[in-house]
Every structure is written in C-alpha cells, then in structure tokens.
N, C-alpha and C positions, 0 to 999 in steps of 0.2 A: 662329460656325460653320466647320467645317472644309470648304474647297472640294472639288469632287470629285476634282481633280488631287491634292490631298494625299492624300485617301483611297485613291487607287488607288497612289500612291508607296508609301505604307506597306503596303497588299496585296502588291505587288511584292516590297518588301523582306523580308516573312514567307516568301512563296513561293520566292523567290530564295536564300534562306540556310538552308531548311528541311532540306536534307541534311545541312549541318554541325552542325545543333542535335540533340544527342543526349541531352544532360543532362536530369534531371527535377528540379525544386526539392523539396527537403524543407521540413519546416517550420521547421527552424532557418535554412535558407536564406531562407526568406520572412519571418522575423520579426528575426532576429539580424543575418545579413548583409545584409540589405536596407538596414542604415544604415552597414555597413563594406565589405566587400570587392566585395559585389554593389549596391553605390550607384556613381553615376558618378564618376570621378576629380575631385578639386578640388586646389586649390593651398594646402597647410596654411598657415594664417595669412596669407593674401594680405593685404597692406594698403599704403596710402600712407605714405610718409616724411613726417612731420610738416614743413610749410612748403617742400616740394619738389615736382617732378615726376617724383620717382623711387619705386618701389613694391619691396616685398621679400616673398618667402615661403619657408618651409621646405621644402627638398629632400631627399627619403629615398631617390632612385632607386637610390643607388650604396651602399646599406646603412650610410652614415654620414648624420647629419643636418647640413644645411648651411644658414646663413641666404644666401639669394641676394638680390642686389640689381640692379636695371635701372632704366632711364631710359625714360619714356612713349614719346619721338619716337625712341629708339634699340633697334634690335633687340638682343638678347642678353642675359645677365645676367653677374655676376661674383659670386664668392664673396666675401661681406663677413665672416662669421665660421662657424666650424664648430664643432660640441658639444665636440670634443676641445680645441680651443684654449680655449673657455669655460671647459671643466673644469681645465684647467691652471692657469687664472687662480684658480678658485674654490679648488683645492687650495692654491695658494700663500697666497691671503688668509684661506680661511675653513676649510679642512683638509676638504674635502667635494667631492663631484660630483655630477652629475644623469644620470639614467638617459637622459631625453630633453630636447630643448630646450625650453625655458620658454615659457609664453604673455608674450609681449612687447609693450610700448606705446612707441612713439617718442614723443620729448618735443620732438626738435628734429632737424636734419638728421644729427648725430652721434650722439646719445644715446638709448639706450633703456632702459626700467625692466622690472624683474619682481619678483615676489614670491618671496622664499625665506625660509622658515620665517618667523622674526618679524623680518624687514626687508625693505624694498624697495630692491634693488639698481640702481644707475645703471651702466650699462657704456658707456664712451666708445669707439667704434669707431674713430675717428681716432687716439686715444692708445694704443690696445690695452689699456685696463685698467679697472678699476672706479674709479668717482669716489666721490663723497659716499654716503651710505646713510642711509636714514629707518628708524628703529624702529617697527614696526608690531605690537608685542607687546601685541595688545589682549585677550589672555585667550582662555580656551576656549570662552566663551560668547557671544564677540562675534559678531553678524550685521548684514547689511544694510550693509556698507561701502561708502562713498561718497569715494572719493579726489580731492582738489583738486589738480591739477597745478602751479598757480602758487606756492600757499602752502604745499603740501605738507600739509595738513591732512588727516585721515581722520575722517568722520562715520561713527558707528556706533552700533548697541544693544546693549544687554545686558538681557535681560528685556523689560520694558515702557518702559524709559529710555533716553534719548538722551545719547551722550558724543562728544567729539572729541578727536583726539590728533595730536602730531607727535613728533619726535624728543626734543624738550624736556620736555613735559608733557602730561597726561591731564585733560581737564575734563568734569566731569558738568555736561550742561546742563539736563536735568529730574530732578526727584526725586520724582515721583508713587508713594507706596507702595502705593497700590491698583493690582493687577495688570490690572485692568479699564480701567485708563486707560493707553492706548498711545501712544509718542511715537516720531517718527521711522520710521515703518512705513506702508505702503501702506493705503489707506483704503477706504470704500464697497466693500468687497469686491472691489476690483480691476476695478471696472467704469468706464467714461468714459476709458480708456486709461490709467487709473492704475497703475503698477507700482512705484512707490517712493515713499518718504516724506520724503525730504531734497532739498534743492534749492540748491547753492552760487549765490551772485552771482556776475555774470561776472568780478570780479576777486579772488573768494575771500575778500573782506573780512566776508562775513556769511552765514549760513546759516538759510534758511527750513525750516520743518518742519511736519508734520503732528502734530496731537495729537487723539486719538479717545478719547472718552469712552463706554464700552459699559456703563458700570454698571446703567443702565436697560434694558438688552437681555436678553430672556428667555435663561436659562441652557439648553444643550442639552447632553446626554451622549452622548461617543462611546466606546464600551467598548473597552478594551483586553483581549482575550482570552488574551494570553499570561502574564498574571500570575495568581497564585494568592492570593485569590481574583481573579477578574476585576476590572478597575478602571475606574472610570467617570472618563473624562477632560472636564472640564467646559469647553464653548466658547460663546462668545457667537453665537448665530446669528438675525438677524432675520428673521422671516416676514413674507409679504405680509400688510398690513394691520396689522401689530403695532409696537411701539414700535421705532424705528431708534436708532442711535448717533448723538452730536453730535460733529462735526467743529470743530477751529479751526486757524488757522495761527500758529504762532510764528515769531518772528525773533531770532537770537542774533548780536550784534555781536563779532567777534573782539577787536578793540582795545579797546572799551569794557566788554567781558565783561557786557554788559547785554542783557536779554531783555525783549521786547514781544511781544503778540498782537494781530493785526489784528483791527479790529472789524468782522467780518462780520454782525453784526445778527442780527435774528430773522426767520424761526422758527429756532429750535436745529436743528430737523430739515430741513435742506438738505444740499445736495450742492457742496462746493468742489472744482472740478476745474481742470485745465490751468492750474496755477501756473507764472509765468514773471516773471523780473525784467526790468527797463528796462536798457539797457546802462549808464547811468551809476548803477546801484544804488540809485537814489532812491525807485522805485516797484515794486510787486508788482501784478501783475494776476492776478484769478482770473475764471474762469467761475462763476458762482454759479447753481446750478440749484434750482429750489423741487422739493419731495417728488413733486409731480405729475408733474414732468420734463416741463413744456409751456412754462414761460416761464424763459428764460436771460437773465441780467443779466452784461454783461461789465464787470468793475467794476476800477477803480484804487485803490490803497491805498498810503499814505506808508509806506516801509520803515522810518522812524526811530522813528515815533510811532504807528504803526499805524492813523491814522486813516482811514477811508474820505474817498476823495477825489471820484469822480465814477463815474457808469456810461456808459461809452463808447458801447455801443448795447446793443439788448435784442433777442433773438429769441424769438419766440413760434410754436406749432403747435397745432392742436386735436388732435394725437394725443400727439406726442412729439418733443423736442429731445435729441439724444445726442451732446454735445460729445466730441470724441476727441482732439484735438491743440492742443498751447498754440500761442500766437501766436509769430510768427517774425520778428525785427526785420531790416531791409534794412542790409546792411554799408555803411557810409558815409553812411547815412541815418536815424540814430536817431529820426527825427520818423515814420518809415513802419514798418508791419510787415503780413505776411500773416496773414490767418484764414480757416480752411476752413470750409464751412457748406454745408448742403442746402437754402438759402432757396428756392433755384428749381427744388427736386425733385430735384436731384442734386448730390453732394459737388464743391465747386469752390473756387479759390483767389479772394480777394477782397484788394485793396489798400487799407488804411486810414492816416489819419493817426492820431497818438497822441491826437489830441482827440477821437476817435470819428467823424470825418467820413469817408464812403466815397470813395475815390479813383476807383477802377473796380473792376468785377468782371473778373479776368484771364483766366478760362477759362469757357467757355458751351458748353451742348451736352446732348444726350440720352445721357451718358455720364458715368462717374465719374473724378475724381482719386483714385487709390488709394494715392498716395505722394508726399509733397513730400520733395524731397531736398536743397533749399537754393538758394544764389544763387551767382553768380560775385564774384571780390572786390571789383569795382567796384559792385556791387550795381545794375547793369543788366538781369540777366536772373534770373528763377526757373526751376528745373528740377524737374519731375515725371514721375510715370508714371500712365498712363490707360488707361481700356477703350476709348477713343474707335476705335480699330481694329476691336474686338470685344471683348465680354464676357468671351471664354475666352483673349484674348492680354493682354500689357502691353506696350505701347510708352512710349519716354522721350522727354520734350518739353522745349523751353525756350519761354519766354513773356517779351516784351519788357515791362518794367514800365511804359513810358512810353506805349506806344500799343497794347498787348496783342496784338501779332504773335506768332504761333506758328509753332514750327519743330519737325518730327519728327526725332530724332537717331538712331534705332534702325532697323533692317530685319529682315525676316523673321517670318513668322507663328510666334508663340510667346510665351514669358514672358521678358522682359528685366528683370533687376534689377540696379541700379547703385549704386555707390558712387563717389562724388566726392573729388577732393583737395582741400587746403585752399584754394587760389586758384582752384577753379573751372575751369580749365583742361582737365583731363582727368579721365575716368571710368572706372572697370573695368566692363565689362558682362558680367554672367553670363547667358548665355541657354541657354534649353531649349525643346524641342518634344516632340511626339508621338513623333517619329523622331531627334531629335538629343539625345543624352543631356547634354552640357553643351559650350559653347564660352566660354572667357573671352577678351575682346579689351579692349583699351585705346583708347578713342575720344576724339576732342578735341570742345570745347565746339560745334565747327560739325558734327558728326555725320561726321567723317572717321574710319577706322577707322586707328589707327595702328600697330598691330601685334596679332598674335593669341598669347596666351598659351598657351593649350589647345584641342585639340581630344579631348575624351575619347572613349576607344572604348567601343562599347557592353558593359557589364560582363555581359550576358544573352546574348551571341552565342553561346554554347555550349550554350544551354538552349533547350528545346522550349517556345514559348510560343504563347498564344493571341493573335488580332489584336484590337487594341484601336481603337474607332473613336469619335469624339465626331460629333454630329449634334443636330437639333432637332426637336422638335414645337411643336405651339401648343393652349394652353387655351381654354377656350369664351369667354374675355374676349379672344382674339387674342393673349394674351402668348407670346412665344418662350420655350420650356423647354429649356435645354440638357440633353443626356443625353450618357451614356458606357456603353459596352458592351464587356466582353471575352468573344471567343468561344471555345470550347474547342479543344484543340489537334486537328489532323487535322478541322477542322470540316466537316461534309458537310451542306449546305442540305436534303438529302432526308431527314434524320434528325430525331426531336423530341428536345429537351434541356430539362432541368429549369433554372429561373432564380432565382438569389438577387437578390433587389431589397435593394440595400444603400444607406440613406437616412439623412441628418440633418435637413435641411430647416428648421432654425431660423435665427434673425438672426445676422449676423456672420461666417457661413461661408459658403463657396463651394466646392464639392467638384469640379465639372467645370471644367477648365482645360487649355490645350493645352500641357503638360509632359512630360516623358518619365516614364515609371513607375518610381517610387521607394517605398520606405518601405510603407506599408499596401498600395500596389498590388500588391507581390510576393504577398499573400496571394491577391488575387484571380486572379493568375495561376496561382498553387496550385492554386485551385478550378477552375480552367480545364482544369488537367492532368487534374483529376478527373471531368470532362464536364460542368461545370456553366457556364450563361452569368451572368457578373455584369452588372447593369444598376443604374445610378446616375441620379437626376434632380434637377436643383436647381428646386425649386418658388417659389411666391411666399413672400415672406418671409426668403429667402436674400439674400447680400450681393452688392453692386457691381452691382444694377441700378436703382437710383434709390429715391426715396422711395415713390412710390407702389406699388411692386412690394415693397418691404419692408413697409410699413405695412399691406396689404391683409389682414394677420392680424390687426390690431390689435383688443383685447377678445374675440378668438375663436381663441385658440391652437388649432392643430389642424385647422381646419375647410377653409379655404381650401389648407392645405397638402395635406389628404389629398384634396380635390377634383383638384389637379394630379397628385399620385401615381396617382391612379386612371387618369388621361388616359395616364399611363406604361404602367399595366396593360393597358389598350385596346391600346396600341401593340403591346406584346410579344404579346398575343393573336391580333393581326392577321398576326404571322410566322409562316409555315407551318413553322419550326423550332422553334418554342416549344412545348413541352408545358403547354398551359393548366391542366392538372389539378395540375402540379406546379412551382408558384410558391412560392418562400419569400421571407422578409423580416427583415431585420437591421438594427439600428441601437444606438447607444451615446448616452447622455445625452438631449439633445434626439431623438435618433435613437431611443433605447429608448422614449421617449413617443410616437413617430410609430410605432413598431414595434407596440406593445399597441392603439393607437388604430386601426391599418388592420386588425389581427386582430379587434376587438371591434366597431368600430364600422361595418365592412365584412365581416362575417363571412362564411366560407365562400369568399372569394377567395382566400385564400392558404392553402396545406398546411401549413406550419409557421413557426414563427418563433423568433429569438433576440434578446431585449432586454436590454441591459446598462445599469445605473444609470440607470433609467426614472423620470423625474417622472411620477407618478401622480395627484396631486392639487396644482394650482397654488398653493393657499394655504399650503402647506407648504413652498414654496420661497422664495428668498432675497427680500428688500423690492426691492431696486434693480433687478433684472433684470426680475423679474415685474410690479411696478408700473407698469414702462415699456410694457410690451406687453399689459397685461390690467387695468390701474386696480387699484382695492383689492377685496378681496371684497364690501366693503359697498356699494361705487358699481357694481359689476359682477356681482352675484349670477348672473345667467342666464349670462353668459360662463364665470364659474367651474364653475357645475353643467354646462354642457355639456361642457366639456373635462376634467371629472372621471371618470377611467377606472373608479371603484370602481362607477360606475352602469351599466358595459356588461361586467361580469365574466361573467355570466350568458349573454352573446352568443357566448363564445369556442367556436369550432369549430376542430378540427385541433390540434397540437401546439405549445406554447409554452413555451421555456425562459428564464426569468428569471435574471439574473446580478447580484451585486451586491456592492461591497467593504464589509466590515464596519466600515471605519472612515472612510467616505465622508462628508466633511464638506462636500461641494457639494450634491447630491442625498443628502439623509441617507437612511440605510437605510431609516428608517421608511417610505418611500414603497413600497417592496416588500413589507415586512411587513404594510402596511394590504392590500396587495393579495392577500397569500395568505390573510388573515382572511376577504376577501370572497369568496375562491375556494372556502374551506372551507364558509363559511356557504351558499354556493349550490350546494355538491356539485359544483364544477367542478374537474376535475383539472389542476394546472400543475406544469409541473417547474421545479426551482430550486437553484440553486447559489451558494455565497458564497466570497470570498476573504478569509479572515481576515488582518486587519492592513492590507489594501489601501485606498486613498482612492478617489476616484473613477475612476481608471484603474488597470489592471492593468500594471504594468511590470516591468523586469528580468527575470530567468529564468522568473518565473511566467507571463510573458505568452506563451512558447511552450504552457505548459499550457492557458491560456485559448483560445487560438486552436485547440488541438487539441480542447479540448472544443466548442467551435463548429462547426469542421469535422465533427467525429463525428456532432454532431447533426443537420446537414443530410445527411449521408451514410445517417444510419439512418430518418429520417424524410421526406426530399424524394426 
C-alpha cells in the first residue's frame, strides 16, 4: 500500500507541472512510442564484463554508437570501442560493415562475441582485432539455438529434430521421422517455468534435452485464411481431461557420441520439470510432477546410464504443487543446493544437502520470494528479491546460509530489479516507482551505493496526464486487495465520470505494482485524456500473495475472483465522482473470461464490455494449466459447469464486443465461436471482431488498430 505522504507527493507533482504539460497522447504515442521514445531512458546493453567488477553499455548520445566501460567502485566511463572502429576492422577482415552496434556477450575481461551472418565473431578489445571465429551456418530452418561458451558447441533444432554444431562439424542427435515427436524444444506448453528444451552440462561435455511424443494427442486445426483455398494447419492441442503428450529426457555425450534416456518411469503422462545438472556432471535432477499436479518427487538420475538413483524429497498438497525453478548449487559447496517451495504457504528459499536432507529454511514469513539472483563467490550468502516490504514493492536482500541472518540491500519504496556480477561483489539496481521513471545504480553486496549511472527524466513531462494512485480495499474475508486508479485530466471531484474496469484476475499475474507508468499504462492515460477513470484490482487468485490467496479459486475459476471484483465495483459506486450507470469492463485472455463472466453472471452492473481472446468453456483449454486449477472435467463436473459461460449467455445486458485472433493457438478460436452460436440460439446480440492471422495477442502495427477499436467501443457505448 502507498502511504499518504507518497500520494500527496504524486498529487503535488501533477499540479506543480500542469502548466508545462500541454501535449495530448495520440494512439500511436500510447501503443508504439510507449515502448520507445516515451519509455523511461535505459542504458543500452548494460551488463557486467565477465569475471570483473567492470560494466559496459552502448552510448548513443553523440550521434555515434560507442561501447563504454566503467568500474563499479570508480565513477566515470571510458570509451572501449566505437562502431566506426569496429566497422573499420570488419571492412578489413570481412569486407562489410554494420549499421548498429551488435548485441554482444563478454566471455572474459577483454573479449566479447557477437553473431555476424553465419559466424560467431570474437573481438579482442586489448589487441583491437578479431580473434578466432566460429561457424554458425546452421541453415535457414534452424531454431532454438543454445550456445555453449566453453566448448563452443551450438545446440539447435530443425523441424522436430535436434542437432549440435561447431566450427568443424555438424551432428544430428535425433532422427525421429514422425513430426509429432519433437526433440530439443520446450514441453508441457511452457508451464512450470519451462522455456527451452536443451540443457548443457556445466563443462559443456554433455547435452540433456527434452523429447516430446505428441502422437497420441488430438489434432486441432488452425486455419490460415491467407491461402487460396484456406489451409488447415494441424497442431497438437491437449484439452482438459483428454490424452496428454508424453515426455522423456535424453542425454548426449559429446566425446563418446552416445545417447541415453533417463529412466523417469511410469505413468507416461507426467510432467518433467526444472531440469538441472550436478556441478560434476554425474547426475541430473528433475522435479517429477504427477498429472494431478498434487505430488512432486524431486529425483536424481545417473547422467551416464540414465538410471533412477533416488528421490531426494517429496512435496504434496491437497490442491496443487507448481514447481517453477530449478535447484541452484552453492559455489564451493557442491553438496548443497537451494530449492524454492511454497511448503509453508509462501514461496521461500530452502537449503538442502544433495542427499535430500533439509539443512534449514533460509527465508520465512507471510511474504513471497519473487526472484532468486544467486550467490557470492564464496558461497556464504544467497541473494533474492521479495515482497516483504509490501506486495506492491520489491526489495533486494541477502541471507547468510549458515545462520539465516537476513540483510536488506536496497532502499526506497518501489520495484528494484537486480543483475549481479560474476563474483557477487556488486549488483546493478534498476529502480522504478510511481513517480520515479528509472534509476540505475551500482550497489555493493553490503548495500552501499557505489555510484548512480542514470536518473532518467520523465519522458511524459510535456503531456497532460491523469493522476495515478495505488490504494487498497478489503474483501469479505478480510483480505487486502490492491487497486490502481487513473483519474481523468483536469479532474474535478464535483463532476461524474465513467469508469473502465480493466482486469486480468488469473494466476501468475500481478497488475498493481509501484512502478512508473509505461507500456500498456499509456493507453490508460490516453483514456484518461478522454474523460474516463481507469480502475484495476488484483483479486484472489492473482500472484505473489501466498498460497491461500492464490488457491482460493481452486476448482471454481471465476467465482471468488468475481466476488473480489464486485467489492471493487462497490468501492467505485461509493465515490461521488463516479457515474455508477456508466461502468465498463475490459480484459484479455483470463481477463476476457473475467469480462464475460462479469457481464453475464452479474448482469446489469456494467453498461458495456470488451473481451479479448476469452476462455468460454474451461474443458476446451489446455491440460496443464486447466487441470492444475480445476482438476479434470470428470472429477469436477460442477466446477466446470458453473464456470462455463455458455450457460449465462441469455443473461447479457448491455453492449459487449468479443475480439479474437483467428490463429490463436492458446485460447483457440472455437471458444468465442461457441459463444456466438449460443448467442444466436438465445436471440442475444453480441458485437464481434476478428484479427485474421493473429495469435493470442494482436501485435505489431495492427495493435494500434486493435486499441482504436476498443477505444471507439467505449466512447460510443459508455
């Protein structure tokens, strides 16, 4: 919660600068420029130089691109390399030049690499020349590249098979002819923190990889309307209660050129998550989760033979377990690792021995660890971010592994995001709050600020903006519900204003944070220019509030969320400046589900709505996500029936626009098509718009069209 002094400070800033604020946001400003010129300034490619206390970034302030380098405990930077010098060397060695400084990766204190056409180039800043080069001519169809810096091997996929390559040769690891058997790609529809399908061992001598057999999963057509005639692209889409895919983990040894698969056992329909190697490359650890997602076994496997070795520990919950993070081994202590768990009701850090013995719970309290950043070089401290200060803030801490003593390293209400250097002596603190666009500082591991690299100016200082405030209300259970509100420009509390209630409401997402308004927030400001109040509330079921808060929606998605949202509506109606007859609602994806739910399960409350990519019937959504929160349709018929929005179509009062991408492979188009059919059957009028070729989100230049569509709908109907 934001304290009263902070609220007054923001109000003072708004009034004190109002005379200078003459510009009005355009839609292009709100959607396109919100991520570029109207976003708070950042330092391009700010990073640590490997193995040092030096940092570097690209400076473009003097119309030429320069790689600057500085030292953590010394103020100031020096030019390390400029684009012209780099191009001179490129012209000499490769008869070519670059328009912009490439994305670089430091591999030691003097050498960085970057991708150039079919090569990986190594530039030696000390010698001022290119060194060795690696060939990365992987072919036009190569995807999912995973570069191992020590051995310089690249793992990649072509279609459904996995390959590795270096300067000397290219090796095909898998040769599955059936395109529905997929190797080296992310699995389980990227749930459980999975975002990739290959895992190099610490020394690069072996590669673990996912193999996903989808042959038994139902086919699902996604129509490409750009072809003549239209073409059905067939994907595999496992729906709740249906047959899911089967995953195994393979290991390829580089020197022996041998391949084995881990004996992960039965049943085949289980989830293999959070793959990690031991520091000595002898073992692979996997969090194996049953399909019901209520029983996790943390298993060890022999990396050479694939044999199951032991279950280190087991986590069970009568609702669900959601593993999201692999184990992290302690430097200089290969017998110790940290595991993140919600065992006590909140996500915390636990120190374990590799035999599965719990040494101690390192963090504890009614707050969440939101990010684990790593260790110092000696392995004495672990570093993490948490909500201990407030659910809407993020502070950075260190904890002593021996005794659990905790030290806060950052100050200032807002959100701190950190990047540690290799030896854990310093971190870069990226700080933002409601009234601070961005501050970049270097702080040592005792919390002392060494220097400030950037105090970004307010990129919106010339624009008329509505005042933004964060506050909280409580629900009938006494839970604190955080809210955010944008007030119209030239706000007059004696007038009545329409409200757009923007919501998401689903798991793993938090909307209300103490950060500077950027990105989508500028559309809210655009609507504030047009006389609307924009309101958002994080209900039960949303992220970073603990297990009980999130699991309150278990087996009944939509019900408790709506109860909390209705508390928000009650609050809005209590405000003298809110026009209670002109409240609209808008959301996308889970927020689209919530929008349709609010319109038809609480009919008459909202005058109009816009629902994008909405889930209509949870039995038509994917297995992993849906069954975690709802169980199967067979085991929870009542829950699926109650949440099925087809049952409430006849209740619709007011205007409602549904929007869907025709190539949506997340919330498939069938959801809104079923809703239209039910609307026709019930004689109910619903407005509808599709974006041909777009998937679950409408991106690129078409997003301006989308937001104009949504804006016009509220202007015309609210």
